[in-house]
N, C-alpha and C positions, 0 to 999 in steps of 0.2 A: 177117514174122511179125508178127502183132496187137500192139500197143502197149498197155500196161498202165500204167494210172495207180493210184497209191496217192495218195489224198486224205487229208491229215490235217486234221481239223477241218471238218464239214459244218454250218457255219453259213450265216449269210445270205449272203456269196459263194461259200461252198463249196457249195451246194446248187445254185447256178447253174453253178459248174464242174462238176460232176457230171454236171448236165443236157448242158451243153455238149460234153464230151468224149464222152459218150455216144452223142449225137446224130451225131458226126462218125466212131463206128464204133471208138472204143477199148475195152478192158475197163477198167471203173473198181472199184477197192475203196476202202472207207470206212473210216477209225479215228477214234477220238475215244474219250473216258474213258467215255461212256456206251454205245457201241455195241458190237456182237458182237466187232469185231476193238477192245477194249478196249485205251487206252495212256496213259500218264502220261508227255509227253514228257520231263518232266525227269530220269526214271529211267532210265537205261542198260539195267539190264535189262529193264525193261519193252518197250524199243524191240527190243531183241535178240529178246525172247519172240515178238514180233510179228513180226519178221524169218522166225523159225524156222518159225513156224506158217503164212505164208504160203507158203514154200518147201514145206512138207508138202503144202499143198494146191496145188502147181504152179501157183501164182498170185507168182513172183517180181516185181517191179515192174520197168519199163526206166525209169518216172518216178515221180518221188514230188514232190507240192506240200503245203509246210507252210504250211495257210492256219488254224491253231489261231488262238484269240485268249485272250489272257490276261484271266482271269476273277477279280477279288478279291472279289467281292460289294459291294452298295450300301452304302453309308457305311465302305466298310474305310480305314483309315489309309493316309497316303502310304508307310510302310515294308511294309505288306503288299501294296499295289498295286505296289509296285517288285518284291518279291519274285517277285510273281505273272509281272509282264514279265520277270523274269532266266529264272525256270523254264522260261516257255513259250517264249519266244523265243530267247534266247541258249544256254541249254542244250538246248532244244529243237533248235535249225538244229545244233549242235555233234554231239549224240547222232544226229538223223539223217542227216546228212553221212557220220558214221562206220560206221555201221551198214549205210546204203544206200549204199556207197560205188561201186558199180556202176552206180547208178542217175543218171539227171538230177535234181538236187533244185533247185525252184523255190520261193524264200520270198517270200511275199504281204507285204511292207513297207509303208512309209508314206512320203508326201511330207512328212512333219512332221520329217524329218530335215534338210529345209533349216530355216535359223531365222532367214531372211531378213525383215526388216520394213520394208523400204523401197520395196514393190511391183514390184520388178526380176523380170525373166523368170530361170527358173533352169532349168539343162540337167542333164542327168546330170554334165557336167564341173563344175558350179558346187559352191562349198564348201558342206559340211555341218559345221555349228558351231552346233548347237542348244542351246538352255539348257535345256530339260527333261532328265529325268534318263532318263524312260522312252524320248525321242527316242535319246539316246545309248545303251542298250543295243539298239535296234533296229540301230543302224550296228554294234556289236559282232556282233549276228547276221547282217548282212549279210557282213561280213568271213569271217566262219565258211562260208557258202554260196558267197562267192565265191573262197575258197582254194580248195575242193573241184572249182573247175569248175562251178559251177553259175548259176543266173540269179536275178536280185533284181527283181521288179516293185513299183515303189513307186506306190502306189495313190493318188489324192486322194480325200477325202471320199466315202465310198459311198452312194449314193441307189437307189431303184428302186420297184417295183410293192410299195406300202403300207409304204415309208419314207420319211418326209422331214421332218426337223423344220421346216426352213424354210418348206415349203407349208405346211405346220399352224399355223404360228405366225400367219402371213399372213391365212389366212382364220378364225381364231379372232379375230383383232385385237390380236393380243398381240406382233406382230413391231414393232419397233423399230430406227432405223439412229443408231449411235454418231456422237460429234461430234468429231473430230481437229482437230490444227492442219491438216491437208491439207483437211478439209473433213468432209462429213457422206456418210458409208456410203461411203468411199473404197476399203475394205480390199476387195482381191481375192479372190473365190471361187473354189476349184478343186473339181471334183468329178469323180464317175465313174459312170456308170449300171450296176448290178450286172451287168446282160447285156454290156456291154461290157467290165466288168474280167474277166469269164469268157471273154470271145472273144480278149482281148488274152492270157491265161496259154496258152488254145489254139495261138495264132499263132505264141508263143514257141518253145513246146516242139513243135508240128509243125515246125517250122523250126530247132530244134535250137541256138537264139541264145541265148549266153551273155553273163553280164555285167549291167549296171543299166540297166534301160529304167523310164521314167516312163511311168505309165498313168492319163493323165488326158485331159479333155476336150478339143477344139480351140479353142473360143472361151472365154475366162476373162472374166467380167464382174465389175464391182464389186458391192458389196452394193446400193447405190441403181442401178446398170444393170438389176441383176436385177429388184429390186422393181418399176421403173418398167415393164420389160417383162411381168411378171406382172399388173402391176395393170392395163395397158392389156389384156391377155388376156382377164381376169375380170371386169373393170370394177371391181374394188374400189379403195377409197379408199388413198392412199400411206401407209405408216407414218411416225410423227413421228419425228421427229429430237431424241433426248434426249441432253444430256450426260452422262458417265457411265453409260451404257446398257449394262448386261451384255449382249453379244449372242454371247457366247463366241469364244475363241481370238484377241479383239481383238490381240494384240502380235505375230503373225503374219500376216505380207502380203508373198506372194509372186504371180508369174504362173508357173504350170508349166507346160512348153512339152512335147507329147508330138512334136516335129518327128522324134525320132531314129526313134520307133516308126513313124509314119506315113509314116516315109521309106523304110521297109522294105516296106511293101504294108499293113498293118493300118490300119484305118479303124473308127473308132467310130459307132455305129449313131446315137447322140444327141451330134452334134457340140458341144453345147451343154444346158445343164438345161433351157433354155425350149423346146428341141425336144422334151422328154420331160414336160413340166407338164402339158399336157391329160390324157394318158393316166394320168398319175401321182395327177394331182387325183380322177379318176377310182377308181383302185384306193383311195384314203382315203375315199372316199364324201363327198368335199367337194363337190361337182356337183349 
């Protein structure tokens, strides 16, 4: 029987998941707040209506990917943002696993659930005790999916065609490196190309793999190592080291391991951010 994926949340990663699965011969249905298959995941009744509509159309999914993003809007308060996380992720995963109980559910979570700050390697067995309330909500959502026998894909920072904050700042001259007690630009970066994120989801569901899996690049470089390689590749000057520089998420510092997933046979097309940099710069019209 042909496998049928219901993809909920056709955003940046979701669109690539649709392309990947259809390319592999899967039937794919797409649902979001604004699509023909409209759904608000926080409303159980709407998820039930979605399931009923698919059943009438003869399109009951064998697999579901929850790839929806919490969107509180620019300038939203912390309270509004937390509610968006709660509704989209926790309530969403609870409702999806309840309504589509016969389907294999995969939730695209985040490596932000690891709160480590000392640069250590983290695996799926590592402690998850993040400080941020949003990451705590993600952990609760993960538990709902795991309790249903589903799959959690913890993705590192997603980049890809037309999307790279780091590369844009480097080419514009706005990039800086933070100075900490351990040195300049020592924070370890963890990335995943959106094509690799999608191929990992396909690999997990094609092989009916359940549990938690880190979806991250193979070579984790520090901020300084990344800028050094990029500046050499593109003949650009190194960013300045600035004490107290705002470079985003300075408090989080860990080296995410993808060994569990690669040990099962999955391999990223881009083992490191540097491998994708030239094509990425072209897609951003930086060259």
